[in-house]
C-alpha angles and dihedrals in degrees: 000000000000115000110238102156131124094291090060089057097060107108121250126198140043124359106289098232090052095047094046092049092049091048093050091049094051092046095052091048089052090054090050107028127181127181095242093065094043097101093033090056092051091046090048094058093046092047089049092055090049092050090047093054095047094045092049089059091047095055130019099218141007128171139221081214114054099166103049139024094226112099129172134173130190122203130181116215124257127264112302126197091263094047085056091048094046094239132146106256113177112156093346107125101234117172125230118267121227089266087050091058088049093051091050092050094049088051088053090051090048088055093046091050091050091057094239119153123183138213099201143355129219122199144154134273090255122101097224086068095035094055092041087055092050093050094046090051092050091054089049093045087233100119089133094069120113110256117202117201122193136164091231087075093051118120115271114274112256096202118207091353090073110121095013123123110256097218094044087054088051090053091049101042104019135253095273096052094047090048090054092049092049103037114015122106105237109011110098122196118254109295118263111262119238112268092026112167092236100039106146089217086079089063117094093215088072101042094105091054104038088135092060097050108107126219090219137345139212120204087262090061090046092049092052092057097042089049090061092053093044094051096043102037117011102038094054092052092050090051091054088059099255121147106235130201117201112196105190151135128285100256096037089052090045088057093053095044090047089059096040093049097037091235110183115245092239091056101043090083087074098053114101126169126207125228122263101357111122118234109205123201135195108205131194124228089279091055093249120136119266117218120274114254090259092052092233136110115251115279094220097067105003091226109079139086089190121100121241105222088209094055130257092260095057091045091052090054093050093049092049090053090048091050092050091047090060108027109025101089091181088071105081101177127077109259088201093063107028127113095273090057091049089053089049092051095048090052094045093052088052094049098047097034127217118302114250124247093263094052092047092049090049092050095046093047094048090046091056090045090053 
């Protein structure tokens, strides 16, 4: 039986402050590349890997969390085909794009550079999360970890909006209405009509729970089902001292973070989460967040005591782009596929390198199995 207890969760590698600083620097330079830093960026990643290897021989364990044994990390999946196309997804099982694979691998490298090691992973029944999980664990060298999949961690159900273009929906119903459907606490979108093309009831993975499939969900609905999973599965593991990674969807993660951070229902409408940037928490014995080392809330959202391993500034830029992609109707082109995105993809590919044949085969095999 594999050992996945508290000892496995102590974090091996370089000093955490050094690793996090290097990761933030690389991530910000990827977002804003220039040719002069091209080779320096490549050298920095290789140098970091060397430092990690040497440091891990010098000391057995370190920790991103020196003050408490309770460690937790949230990670939203990489770009899926419908993220790219700016469509409402919900429970629709859209796969990762090539850029989404890159995002997941970079997230794995951020976690590797931070020194975090995990005992177990929890994720949804949807392959954009499952494949993100597999890719992250490959980058961490922790493919052996138990991965628990459950429908209670699925994205919120977007009802009759599923499949529709988000910006076109804004043009039809207005920014304020769409924002309430997407981000408010207790206002669900219109329910999915019977016979809808993307009804999850058509999917064999849910045939033993047809009575549980919603027609539409607010964040409140999503919070109720995620609370059950948190209380029954995640919280007990954390109390045992295990370090837990949750790979999820934006609204499901928002529901968990809302409860964790005690964010008021009137404020939650303003909380958005980026794709594929790890959010690491230190918790006390009551599983409530400890303050960040700087004693401040994150600058990207203004709500969180967790640490963005990509850095607050980089996360702010991503969230602003995501906001414009949905709500700014003066922008007619797709920000997920424009020239700046292609430049980002080219640079990201250079930084992380191509996965080897074994890693590619594993990813493809696990995606088919999912």
